[in-house]
N, C-alpha and C positions, 0 to 999 in steps of 0.2 A: 504494500500500500504506500501512501504518500511518504511515510517515514523512511521507506527504502531509498527514495531519492535523496532525502536528507543525509542518510548514511553514506551514499555514494559521494555526495558533495563534501561531507566531512572527511571522507577518505582522500578526496582530491586535495583538501587543505593539508592533510597530514603528508601526502606525497610532496606537496609544494614545500613544506617545511623541511622534510628530509632532503629534498633536492637542494635546498639552500645550504644545508650542512654538508652534503656530499660534494658540493662545488665550492667549498670554503676558500680554497686557494684562488679560484677565479674571482670570487667576490672580494677578497682582500685586495686583489689588483684593481678591481672596479672601484672599491671604496677609496683606494689611494688616488686613483684618477679623479674621483669625485671630489676628494678633499683638495686636490691640487687646483681644480677649478674653483672650489669654494674660497680658496685663498685669493683668487683673482676677482671674485664676485662678492658682493655683500651678502650676509645671511638673510634668509627670508623674513626673519623676525628681528626687528631692531627696536628694543624698548628701553627708554630711560628708566632709571630706578624710581619706581612708583612710590615706595615708602619714603624715600628721602624727599621726593618732590612734595608729597602731601604734608610731610612734617614741616616744610617751609611755608605751608599755607599758599601753595602755588597752583596755577591752572595747569591741568594735564590734558593733552589732546591726543586723539587717535587719528591716524592718517594712513593713506595708501600711496605708494610710489610706483610709477611706471618708469623703468629705466629706458634711456635712449639706446636702442640696439645698435645704432650706427657708431656708438662710442665704446662698444665692448672690446676687451683686449683681443689682440690677434690670436686666433686659434680657438677661442671660446665659441662653441656653437650651441645655441639654445635648442632644446627639444621643441618640435613643432606641435605644441599642444592643441592647436586649432585644426589639425589635420583631420579631414573627413574620410581619407582613404583607409586609414587603420587607426586603432585605438592607441593613443599616446597617453600613458598613465602618469607622466612626470609632473612635478610642480612647474609652475610658470616662474622661471628663475629671474625674470625681469619684473616681477610683481612682488613688492615688498609690503610688509605689514609693520606699522610703526606705532610707538608710543612716545610722545614728546613732552618733556617738562619745559614749559614756556620760559621761565627765568633762565634756564641754561641756554636756550636759543638766543635770547636777548643779550646775554653776556658774551656769547661767541661772536655775535655780529656787531658788538658795540664799537670795535676798533675799525670796522670797514667803512670805506667811503660810500657815497651814494652810487658812484659808477661801479665800484666793486660788487656791491649788492645787486645792481642791475645785471651785471655779467653772470651772476650765479642763478638768477631767476630763470626758470624753465617754463614756457607756456604749455598749454594743454597738449597732450599727445593722444591722438586718436587710436583706439584699439577696437577690435571686433568682439570683445567680451565685456561683461559687466564687472567692473572692478570696485564699485562703491554702491552701498545702499543709499537710496535717495536722501539728500539732506533735509528735504521738507518734512521728513518724519519727525524731526526734532525742532521744536519751536525756537530754540535759542541759536540755531545754526546760522541764520541769516546775519545776525550781529557778530557771531564768532568768526565766520568766514571773512567778513569785512575787517575784523580786528587782527586776526592771526594768520590767515592762509598765506599771504605773501611772505610773512616772516618765516613760517614753517617751511615753505617751498625753498626759500633762500638758505635757511639754516641746514636743511637736510642735504642740499646740494653741496654746501661747504664741507660737510662731513664726508659725503661720498667722494668728492673730488680729492680731499686731502688723503684719504686712505686707499681709494680704489681708482682714482682718476676717471670717475664716472659722474654723470648727472642724470636727472630724471624729473618728471612732472609729479608733484606731490599735491594731493587733494585732501582737505580735512574731512573727517568722517563725523567726529563728535568731540566736544570739549567739556570736560568736567568742571563745574564751578569750584571756586576755592572752598576748602573744608570749613573755613570760618563763617561762610555765608549762612544765614539763618536757615535751619532745616525747614523744608516745606511742610505745611500742615497736611493732614490726611484728607484726601478728596472724597467725594461721595461714593465712588466705586470702591475705594479701599475700605471705607466704613461699612459699605454693604457687604463686602466679602468677610470682614471681621464679624459683623453681626450674624451672618449666615453660619459661619464656622462656630461661633459661640453657641448659637441656637442648636446646631446639630449635636455638639458635645453635651450641652446641658440636657437636652431631651433624651439623649442616649443614656446618660448616667442616671437620670431620674427614672426613666422607664425600666432600666435594668434593676435598680433597687426595688422598685414597686413589684416587678415580676418575681424577683428572688423571694420577697416576703409575701407573695401571693396577694398583693393589694391591687385593686382595680383590674382584675384579671380579664374583665370583659372589654377593656378599652382597646380600640383598634390601634391607637398611637403606642400604647405600652407594648402590644403584641408586635408592632412593626419595628420598634426601636430596641427592643430587649436584646441584649447581647446573647443571652442564653438561647432564646428562640431562633435568632439568626444563625447561631452556631449549629443548632439542630437542623435548620434548613440547608446549611452548607454541607453538612455531613450525611444528610438523609439519603437513603437508597431510593432509586427511581422506581416508580410503580407502573409507568406506561410500558406495554410490551415492545412498542417500537423503540422507545428510548433505551430499554434494556438491550435490544438487539444492536443498537448503534452506539453503545456506551463507549467503545474504543475511540470514537471521534473526540470525546472530551480529552482523552489522553493525547491524541494527535495534536489538538490545539495547544496543549502545554509544550510539546516538543517544538512545534513551529514557532510559538511565541518566544521560546528560549533562543532559537536560531535567529529570530529577528533582533533580539537584544545583542547577540554576537555580532551581527552585521552593523548595528548602530554603534556598538563599542568600537569597531574598526573605524567607523567614520569619525568618532570622537578622537581616536588616536591620530587620525589624519589631520584633524583640526588643531590639536594641541600645539601650542607654540614651543616645540621641542628643539633642542640643539642638535639632535641626531636625525633630522628629517630625511637626510640622505639615505640612512639605513632602511627607512620605509620604502623608498624608491627601489633600493636593491632587492628588497623582499618582493616587491610587486613584479619584479622581472621573472619570477618563477611561474611556469606555465600552469602548474597545478593550482596555485593560488589565484591566478587569473581566471581559470575556469570556475573555481569555487565562487569567487566574487560575482562574476557575471551571472552565474546560475542562482544567485540569491534573489534574482527577479522572480523565481518560482515561488518564493515563500508566500507572498500575498495572493498569488494565483491559487495556491492550495487552499487558503482561506476562502477565496471566492468559490472554488469548486465545492467546498464543504457547505457554504451558504446556499448554493443552488440545490444541492442534494437534499439538505434538511428541509428547505422550503417545499420542494416538490413532494417529498415523502409525506410531510405533515399535511399539505394541501389535499393530496389525493386520499389520505386517510380521512380527513374531515369531510371531503366530498362524498365519501361512502357512508358517512354517518349522519349527514344533515344537509340542508340546503346551502348553497354558496350564493349569497346575495350581497347587497350593498353594506348591510350591517356587518357581515362577516369580514368584508374587505376593510371597513373602517376599524373593526376590532383588531385585525392583524396589524394594520399600519400604526394605530395608536399605541398598541402594546410594544411595537418595535421602537417607536420614538421614546416611549417610557423607559425602555432599557438603555437607550443611548443618551438621552438629554441630561438627566440629573448629574451624573458623574462628569460628562463632557462639559456641561454648562458651568459646573463648579470650577474646573481647572481652566476653562476659558476666562471666567471672571478673575481668577488668580492672575492670569497672564495679562489682563488689561488693568490690573490694579496693584496688588501688593508686591509682585515679583521684582519690580524695579528697586525696591528697598533692599534687596539682597545684593545690589551692586556695591560691594564694600571693598573691592580690591581691583587690581589692574585687569583681571579677567571678567569682572562683573559687567562691564559695558556690553561686550559681545554676547554674553550669556543671558542677561536679564534686561538691561535697558533697551537694547536694540529689539529684542523680542517684544517687550512691552509697547514700544513705539509702533511696531508693525501690527500688533494685535489691536491697538487702539484705532488704527486706521482701517484695518481689514477684518474686524471681528464679524461683520455681517456675512462674509463668505463662509465662515465656519458655522455660524448660527443657522444659515439656510442650506448647509451641506452642498456648497458649490465650490469649495476650496481645492478642487482637484482639476480645474481647468487651467488654460494658459493665462487667465486673468483671475484675480489680481497677480501681478508679477511677484510681489513679496508675500510670503505665506506665513500666517500665524499658526503656531503649533503644527509644524509641517507634517509630522507623522500622522496627523488626523485626517490627511487626505483620504486615507483608506476608508474611514467612516463615511465620507461623502460618496466615494465610488461605490461602496457596498450598499448604501441606501438606494442610490440610483439604480444599481443592478437589481436590487430587491424589487423595486417598483416595476422595472422592465420584465423581470421574471414572473411577477404576479400577474401582469397583463397577459403574458404568453399563456400562463396556466389557465387564466379565465377564458381566453379564446378557445383553448383546447377543451376545457370543460363544457363550454357552450356548443362548440362545433367539433366533436371528437374526430370527425373524418379529416379535418385539416391538420391533424397532429403531424403526420409524416411530412407533408409539404411545408408546414410552418417551421419545424425543427430543421429540415434540410436547408431551407433558405437561411435560417439563422446561422447554421454552421458555415455556409458559404460566405455570408457577410462577415462572420467573425474571423475568417482567414483573409478576406479582402481588405478589411479596415487597416490592420497593422501593415500589410504589404503596401497599401496606398500611402499611408503616412510616412513610412520609411522611404519610399521612392520620391515622394513630393518634397520632403525636407532634407534629403540626402543624409539620413541618419545611419548610425551603426545598427546592425541587426540584433546585437546582444547588449545587455546592460554594460555601459562603459564606465568602470570605476576609476575616475580620473582624480588624482591628487590636486590637479589644477582647479577643480571645481569644489574642493572640500572647504575652502575658506568660508563659503556661504552655505555650508551644509547641503551642497549640490542643488540649491534652490533655483539656480538659473541654468542648470544643465538641460539642453534642448531635448535629449532623449527621454529624460524623466518627465518633462513638462508636456511633451506631445504624445509619447508612446506608452508611458508607464502609469501616469496618474489618471488620465481621463477614463471614465467608465466605458465609453464606447470603444476603447482600445482593449478592454478586458472582458468583452461580452462572451468570448469563447469559453473560458473556464467556468463561468457561471452557467452557461448553457449546457455544457457537458455534465455539470452537476444535476441540472434539471432532467436531462435525458436519463442519467443513472437512476434518479429518483423514480421516474416513470417506469423504468424496467424493473426496479426493485418492487414497486407496488404490483406490477403485473405478475412478477414471479411469485411473490408471497400470496397472491390471490389465485394462483394456479391458472392464470390466463396465458402464461408464456413459459415454455420450457427453455430457459435461457441457454443452458449448456448445449442445446441442440442447434442453436442458431449459428449458421456458418459465418455470418458477419462478425458475431461476437468472438468466435474461435479464431478467426483470421486477425482481428484487431488485437486479441490477447497475445498472439504470437509476434506480431509485427511491432506494436507500439513500444514495448520495453527496449529492444535493441535500437530502435530509432531514437528513443530518449537518451540512451547512453551515447549514441553517436553525436547527438546535439550537444550533450554535456562535454564530451571529449573534444569536440571540434571548436568549442566556443573560444578557446585560446588562440585559434588561428587568426582571429580578427585583430589580434595584437601584433601579428607577425607579417601578414600579407597586406600589401597595398592593393586595395580593390577600389577603383574609381567608382564614384556614385553620382547619379543614380544608376542602379543596375538591376535588371530583372531578377538575376540570381540572388542578389542580396535581399531583394524584397520578398522573394519566395522563402528564403531562409528565415527572414524575420517573421513571416506568417507562421512558419513551423515552430520557431522558438517561442512565440507568444501563445501557442495553443497546445503544444505537445504535453505539457505537464498536466493540464486539465483533463486531457484524454486519459493519461496514465492513471491519475488519481481516481477518476470515474471508474475505470476498469478495475482498480483495486477494490473499490467499494462493491462492485458487482461480484468480484471473486469471493468476497466474504459472505455472500448470501448463502445461508444454509450450509456453510462450510465449518469444519472444526476450527476453534479459535486459534490454535497455534500459540507459540511462545510470545510473539510480538503483540498480537491482539490481546492476549491475556495480561501482559504487562500494562498496555495502554488502558485496559478496562479495570485495572486494579483500583482499590479505594484511594490511595494517595493521588494517583493521576486524575481520577474523576473528580475528586474534591478540589484539587488545584485548578482543574479545568473550569470550574465555576468562577474562578478569580481572574481568568485571563483577560477579560475586557477591562477591568479596573487596572490590572497590571500594564496592559498595553498603553492606556492613557497616561499612567503615572510614571513609566520608566524614563520618559524624556526629562521630566523634572529631576529625577534622581541623578541622571547623567550630568545635568547642568550643575548640580551641587557638587558632584565629584570633580568636574573640571574646574569649578570655581576655586578649589583649593590647590590646584597644580601651579607649580612655579613656572615662570616664563621660560627658564632654561632647563625645563624638565627633560629627562631622558626616557624615551618610550622603549620598553623592552617586552619580551614575550611574557615574562613573569608578571610584570605590571599589567599587561593586557588581560591575562587570564584572571588575575585578582580583580580587575575592574569588572570583567564579565560576570563573575560569580557574586561579587558584592552587589552589582546592580540587580542581578536576578533575585538575590536574597532580600535586598531592601525593597525591591518593587513588589515582590509577593507579600512581604510583611506589610508594606503600605497598602497593597491591594486588599489585604484582609481587613484593614481598618476601614478603607473606603467601602468595601462590600458591606460591612457591619453598620456603618454610620450613614451611608448615603444610598448606595445602590439598592439593597434589599428593603430598607424602610420606605423609600419612595415607591418601589414596586408594590409592596404590601398595602400601602395606603391608597394608591391611585388605581391599581388594576381592578379592584372591585367596582369602582365607579365606572371605568371603561366598560367592564363586562355587563353592568346594569344598563348603561346607556345604549350600547351597541351589542346586544347579546348574540352570540354565535350559537344557533340552535344545533345542538349535538345530541344524538341519541347514544348515550354511553353504553347501552346494552349491545350496540353493534360494534363496540370498540374491539379492535383485533386483539 
């Protein structure tokens, strides 16, 4: 099943790491060459001492510098990171990240004449990539740019020319006010967040005490917020026959959620202002790691396939037990929003309010203040679940794009199932057309925008958490580019229902048997060949590239759907037994809260990293498992205090207002 693919990808990662050790002598030579170039080029991260600057009650500014490539030392060749013919994973060595203490700059330029300063100033350099988040996100930047930008531009060029004989264009990103300035008062959003948080904690504690002492046992609020009762709900065994049959899917969610955290931890390691960033480039040269990283695009597609499968199975079960009408559809939609909105809304409110107050050191701006500014401008895209399209350009809580895409695909799938239910004879035609469209969409997008056919993990895009990477914005995030996996889940659900109701002998189907033989080796071929796009120069657009892209974006959905079908009426086996075990199924109920929360956990971890930190395998693994542990611990708190209480309070109201008429006597 889907976990097998993740095992293959994990093996590829291990192969990549072993390859890195097996070729140690070659990498030593490569590192030496890299260091030699580093001595002739400035480091990617150039930060003045933040502690000393703030101790002097001084203004500290963040900036970005684009070096003039025509002034690079002879023999230094920059990697072509904007190459569309193959994936170039390197950093942009002409793109620097800076932290500037303004009194230091003023002191350095004090002795220069006006003409000397003018000779150091570098006007804007045009580039074909985004190198700065918009200044208009920050209300103070108009005045700060007028006051400091020319000074910083000149100061940075004086430093670059003195040490490297280079110059570049420097643009201000943000300036911190002096520490002595009066702290701003709490605004209405911050007060609202604090009030909601205190209310949740207060009601949780009071309800728990009342429940423990058996006081007000009939209160719906006490029942909803009681820690004891929510713990019982968390650990309760399932009663539905269908849920018992598909229990392993809860465990699969836990595994995939863990692998998502591994991927995001790698992204955090790429963003960290480390002094050994060249070592990460060397590691990225391993073909096993390249294949592993590119195939991480499969993770959310597995989630999409699971979503389509469960929706289809439950819809067809409900259709056999009662009428499917407008009230049923409203009930389904509102209950889905009820699952999503309380936890999502709570952390969205945190991101537009209190998170900026955790900007307490040099890392705080990029982790919290910038996120706060983006969320205050683009919160509406999250609230209306449209933050997975090419607009807005700046994304608030970027990882929540998945929630928007999943809801959009849910609505699409529900519409398809309603059509099939109303006109059963259209099933084959509708699903066949859907499969064709699902292959054509990624092929067209890849061809039209000259994109790589696989996920391109570029260190050059990591500075903005890959927010501006064209492949992600056009081919990975939009729901219309992910229809295939959800649709294959729907098809698997339909076949599951027909098999379980004895309407279809699945194992006798020649189409199923053929797909079962062909799809696994094709998937392994796709995984194994994904590293070729880092090696071969393939001009784009190309029909072959587009066809490969269509296969890459759909093959995992087909494979996971086949794995679901294989498990019908089959012995559990070791893997499904493990995934269906009590620890996995219990943790599976926390995965939604964990997914929302893990981004905040990672930001707090990175907040405490030094500017000159050293990224190592040990630190990476420690980060991965600390984030997992902290996220599941936090997810448990969120489950107890927000997710379950809101569901227990509001779901009865939804079910009374829009009752789904179900004859439980007909339940399978």
